[in-house]
C-alpha positions in Angstrom: 0.0 0.0 0.0 1.5 3.4 -0.9 2.2 5.9 1.8 0.2 9.1 1.5 2.0 12.1 3.0 -0.2 13.9 5.5 -3.0 11.3 5.6 -4.8 10.3 8.7 -7.0 7.3 9.5 -10.6 8.5 10.2 -12.3 7.0 13.3 -16.0 6.2 13.4 -18.5 8.9 14.2 -20.3 6.6 16.7 -20.3 8.4 20.1 -18.2 11.2 18.7 -19.8 13.7 21.2 -18.2 11.7 24.0 -14.7 11.4 22.5 -13.0 14.8 23.0 -10.4 16.1 22.1 -10.8 16.2 18.4 -8.6 16.3 15.2 -5.4 14.4 14.9 -3.5 16.9 17.2 -6.3 17.1 19.8 -6.6 20.9 19.9 -10.4 21.1 19.7 -12.7 20.3 22.6 -16.1 20.6 21.0 -17.6 19.4 17.7 -18.5 23.1 17.1 -14.8 24.0 17.1 -14.1 21.3 14.5 -16.9 22.5 12.2 -15.5 26.1 12.5 -12.0 24.8 11.7 -13.2 23.2 8.4 -15.6 26.1 7.6 -12.7 28.5 7.6 -10.7 26.1 5.3 -8.4 24.6 7.9 -5.1 26.1 9.0 -2.6 27.3 6.5 0.4 25.0 6.5 2.8 23.6 3.9 1.0 20.3 3.8 -2.5 21.8 3.3 -4.0 20.5 0.1 -5.0 23.2 -2.4 -8.4 21.6 -2.7 -9.2 22.5 1.0 -11.0 25.8 0.8 -13.4 27.7 3.2 -16.9 26.2 3.1 -18.7 29.5 3.9 -21.5 27.7 5.8 -24.3 29.7 7.3 -24.9 29.6 11.1 -27.8 27.3 10.5 -25.7 25.0 8.3 -23.1 24.7 11.0 -25.7 24.0 13.7 -27.3 21.3 11.5 -23.9 19.7 10.8 -23.1 19.6 14.5 -26.5 18.0 15.2 -25.8 15.4 12.5 -22.3 14.7 13.9 -23.8 14.2 17.4 -26.7 12.1 16.3 -25.0 8.6 16.5 -24.1 9.3 20.1 -25.8 7.1 22.7 -26.1 7.2 26.4 -22.7 6.5 28.2 -22.2 2.9 29.2 -22.2 2.2 32.9 -19.4 -0.2 33.8 -20.1 -2.4 36.9 -17.0 -3.8 38.5 -17.4 -7.4 39.5 -17.4 -8.4 43.2 -14.3 -10.5 43.9 -14.4 -13.1 46.6 -12.4 -12.2 49.6 
């Protein structure tokens, strides 16, 4: 398999609202911050692809996108520790 410079493996969106921090460098705490990042076209760096451009989303589009991203999030699982014999 060829190596793609600057590529990242994308995790699932399941429970994404519970898996902060976000982005490969972990600098965003909320899904809203991630949407704002991509809406402005990312951060200018030498490895930024020229096809990455600002999205120019409306406030409603951003809110709808965040709602969509959070939609596959379920209730947090409760972990019960087993009782060990003494």
